Each structure stands twice: as structure tokens, then as C-alpha cells.
C-alpha positions in Angstrom: -304.8 214.4 34.6 -307.1 212.2 32.5 -310.2 210.1 32.9 -310.9 206.6 31.6 -314.4 205.7 30.6 -316.5 202.9 29.3 -320.3 202.4 29.0 -320.5 201.1 32.5 -317.8 202.9 34.6 -315.5 205.9 34.8 -312.3 206.7 36.6 -311.3 210.4 37.0 -308.2 212.2 38.1 -305.5 209.8 36.8 -301.9 210.8 36.8 -300.2 207.4 36.6 -301.0 204.0 35.0 -299.2 200.8 35.7 -299.5 197.8 33.3 -298.9 194.1 33.7 -297.1 192.7 30.7 -298.1 189.2 29.6 -301.8 188.9 28.8 -302.2 192.7 29.0 -300.2 193.9 26.1 -298.3 190.7 25.1 -300.1 187.6 23.9 -299.3 185.2 26.8 -300.6 182.1 25.1 -297.9 182.1 22.5 -295.2 183.3 24.8 -295.8 181.3 27.9 -297.0 178.2 26.0 -293.6 177.9 24.4 -291.8 178.6 27.6 -293.8 175.9 29.4 -293.2 173.3 26.7 -289.4 174.0 26.9 -289.4 173.7 30.7 -291.2 170.4 30.6 -288.9 169.0 27.8 -285.9 170.0 29.9 -287.3 168.0 32.9 -288.0 165.0 30.6 -284.5 165.0 29.2 -282.8 165.7 32.5 -284.6 163.0 34.5 -285.2 160.3 31.9 -288.9 160.6 31.5 -290.6 159.7 28.2 -292.1 162.2 25.8 -295.5 160.6 26.5 -295.4 162.7 29.7 -295.1 166.0 27.9 -298.8 166.9 27.6 -299.5 166.0 31.2 -296.5 167.9 32.5 -297.5 171.0 30.6 -301.1 170.8 32.0 -299.6 170.8 35.5 -298.1 174.2 34.6 -301.4 175.3 33.0 -300.7 174.8 29.3 -302.8 172.8 26.9 -300.6 171.7 24.1 -303.5 170.5 21.9 -305.3 173.9 21.9 -302.1 176.0 22.2 -303.7 177.9 25.1 -302.8 178.6 28.6 -305.6 177.3 30.9 -307.7 179.9 32.8 -307.6 177.7 35.9 -303.9 176.9 35.4 -301.3 177.9 38.0 -299.5 180.3 35.6 -302.7 182.4 35.5 -303.0 182.5 39.3 -299.6 182.7 40.9 -296.1 184.2 40.8 -293.1 182.1 39.9 -292.2 181.0 43.4 -295.7 179.7 44.1 -295.8 178.0 40.7 -292.6 176.1 41.5 -293.9 175.1 44.9 -297.1 173.6 43.4 -295.3 172.1 40.4 -292.8 170.4 42.8 -295.7 168.5 44.4 -297.2 167.6 41.0 -293.9 166.1 39.9 -294.2 163.5 42.7 -296.9 161.8 40.5 -294.2 161.3 37.9 -291.8 159.8 40.3 -289.7 162.9 40.6 -288.9 164.3 44.1 -287.1 167.5 43.1 -286.1 170.4 45.4 -287.2 174.0 44.9 -283.5 174.7 44.0 -283.6 172.0 41.3 -286.6 173.5 39.7 -285.3 177.1 40.0 -282.2 176.0 38.2 -284.2 174.3 35.4 -286.5 177.3 35.0 -283.5 179.7 34.9 -281.6 177.5 32.4 -284.6 177.3 30.1 -285.3 181.1 30.4 -281.7 181.9 29.4 -282.0 179.7 26.3 -285.5 181.1 25.6 -284.4 184.7 25.7 -281.9 184.1 22.9 -284.9 183.7 20.5 -287.8 185.0 22.6 -288.9 187.6 20.1 -289.9 184.7 17.8 -292.5 183.9 20.4 -293.6 187.4 21.3 -296.7 188.9 19.8 -298.2 192.3 20.7 -301.9 192.7 21.5 -302.5 195.5 19.0 -305.5 197.1 20.8 -303.4 197.4 24.0 -300.4 198.9 22.3 -302.5 201.5 20.5 -304.1 202.4 23.9 -300.7 202.8 25.5 -299.5 204.9 22.6 -302.4 207.2 23.0 -301.8 207.5 26.8 -298.2 208.4 26.1 -299.4 211.6 24.3 -301.3 212.7 27.4 -298.3 213.3 29.6 -299.0 210.5 32.1 -296.5 208.5 34.1 -296.6 205.0 32.7 -294.9 201.9 34.1 -294.8 198.1 33.9 -295.1 195.7 36.9 -294.5 192.1 35.9 -293.7 188.8 37.5 -291.6 188.1 34.5 -287.9 189.1 34.5 -286.7 192.6 33.9 -284.3 191.2 31.2 -287.2 189.7 29.3 -289.1 193.0 29.6 -286.1 195.0 28.5 -285.6 192.8 25.4 -289.3 193.0 24.5 -289.4 196.8 24.7 -286.2 197.1 22.7 -287.2 194.8 20.0 -290.5 196.5 19.3 -289.1 200.1 19.8 -291.4 200.6 22.9 -288.8 202.0 25.3 -290.3 205.5 24.9 -293.8 204.3 26.0 -292.8 203.4 29.6 -291.0 205.4 32.3 -290.1 202.4 34.4 -290.4 198.6 34.4 -290.2 196.5 37.5 -289.7 192.7 37.3 -289.5 189.9 39.8 -285.8 190.5 40.6 -286.7 193.7 42.2 -288.0 192.0 45.4 -287.9 188.7 47.2 -291.6 189.1 47.7 -294.2 188.0 45.1 -296.1 190.3 42.8 -299.3 189.7 44.8 -297.7 191.1 47.9 -297.7 194.6 46.3 -293.9 195.0 46.8 -293.2 195.3 43.1 -296.0 197.7 42.6 -294.8 199.9 45.5 -291.3 200.0 43.9 -292.8 201.2 40.6 -294.8 203.9 42.5 -291.7 205.0 44.4 -289.7 205.2 41.2 -292.3 207.3 39.5 -293.0 209.4 42.7 -296.6 208.5 42.0 -299.6 208.8 44.3 -301.6 205.6 44.7 -304.8 207.6 44.9 -304.2 208.9 41.3 -302.9 205.7 39.9 -304.6 202.9 38.0 -303.4 199.3 37.6 -304.2 197.5 34.4 -303.8 193.8 34.2 -305.4 190.5 33.0 -305.5 188.4 36.2 -306.7 188.6 39.8 -303.1 188.8 41.0 -302.9 192.2 39.3 -305.9 193.4 41.4 -304.4 192.0 44.6 -301.0 193.5 43.9 -302.7 197.0 43.4 -304.7 196.7 46.6 -301.7 195.7 48.6 -299.9 198.8 47.2 -302.9 201.0 48.3 -304.1 201.5 44.7 -307.9 201.5 44.7 -308.5 201.6 40.9 -307.8 198.5 38.9 -308.9 197.6 35.4 -308.8 193.9 34.3 -308.8 193.1 30.6 -309.9 189.7 29.2 -307.0 189.3 26.7 -305.1 186.8 28.9 -306.2 183.5 30.3 -309.4 184.5 32.1 -312.6 185.6 30.5 -314.5 188.7 31.4 -317.2 187.0 33.5 -314.7 185.3 35.7 -312.6 188.5 36.0 -315.8 190.3 37.2 -315.7 188.0 40.3 -312.6 189.9 41.4 -312.9 193.4 39.9 -315.9 195.6 38.9 -314.0 197.3 36.1 -313.5 194.8 33.3 -313.1 195.1 29.5 -312.7 192.6 26.7 -309.9 194.7 25.2 -308.3 198.0 26.1 -309.7 199.5 22.8 -313.0 199.6 24.6 -311.8 202.3 27.0 -312.2 206.0 26.1 -309.4 208.4 27.2 -310.7 211.8 28.2 -308.1 214.6 28.6 
């Protein structure tokens, strides 16, 4: 077992750590910004809108083209894919588009399939997080990923960077019909690792990671401000927050 410590808090008796992916050890602004832009361009091309709509459509999905940043208050930061599609469907009415959930699912899937052909071009590691995970790997812990992204995307990312050895399991949205927030994906990861929630820590970059952990009976969550949400706002959800994972001391 290990302990994790900062200047303001400490967690002891840890056997398992589960990580979110995007925003936690992958730069989500670069990755999801491009994905969002491609989704909106597909909608524009498919339904005859003008490119003048691109910026507004992207903002509906929580991406600011001008700054190249995902918005902290954007729906991508707050919800899993099914909820994002539900909200985006209503936003599209303002553009004269009354699409079904199935229509949007199809577009999102089509864009994802195209995106994954060249996704590594848009994938940047968060170095402090990767170094932290590599150090954890030397301590004999069980380490997993719980993400609302697809398992295929996660697999490609790990393979490209040679990170397969860092994680014992990865669980994506395909693993359950329920959302990440429900805790279902997290419970699947725990079961796969034969891990005890009482000795497990969840590490993520958004409130949904905290909620997911709580619903899987994990009491200890660490949120890191390397995603869309700054540390002050993360503290409204969780009392254990860091600016980057390099701030955490690992005690073995």
C-alpha cells in the first residue's frame, strides 16, 4: 500500500488508483477541440448550414474556436456523451435543425471513426501526469482507466505512446448503457481489478469523476486542474484538488 500527500491533505492505505483520461493525463483542449470542430462541420455539410454557424455550433458543445479551449462551463466538461447529445439536440433547434438522437449518434460515430484514423496527431500527453503514473507503476499498485471516451480510442492512445504497461485495465463508455456519472463504469473497473473501494482512489479533472467514484462507493477522489475547470471551482465539489499531479508526493 501507499500514501498520497500534499501540503494540505493526505490519503493512506491505497491499493488501487483509477484515472480518468482526457484532461487528467491527456490534453483535452487539443483533442476534444478538434473532435468538436469536425462534428460541427459534419452537421453543417450534411444539413446545408453555412460555415458562419461553425463558431456558434462549437460553443454549444463547449468549445471556443478563437481561444482553442474547451469551456469550463461547456457541456463536454459536465456530462457524458448521451447527455451531451440530448442537450445539443435542443440547441440545434435554434439553427432550424430538428434532429433525432439517432441522427446525432450516427454523426458523432461517423466523425469518431474518421477522427481515430489520425487521432494521434491531436493527442498530447500531460507530462506531469504521465510521470506520476510511471512512478505509481513502480509501487505495485493496481492502476486502471475509467473514461467516457471509447475503449478503441483509449486502446489506440496507450498503444501509440507505449503506455500499455502502465494500466491493468481500461473501461470506456461501451462497457455499460449507463453513464459514467452513474458509477457503473467505475464498478466494472473495480470488479475487473478485484479492488476494494475503501482502498481505491479516483483521479480525474471534473465533477463527474467525483460523482462516478461516490456512486461506486469510493470515498477518496482527487481532482486535478489540468482539464477545463480551475482549482477554485473544483474545490466546490471535492476537498482534494491539485493544479497538476506533480504536486502529489507518493509515500511507499
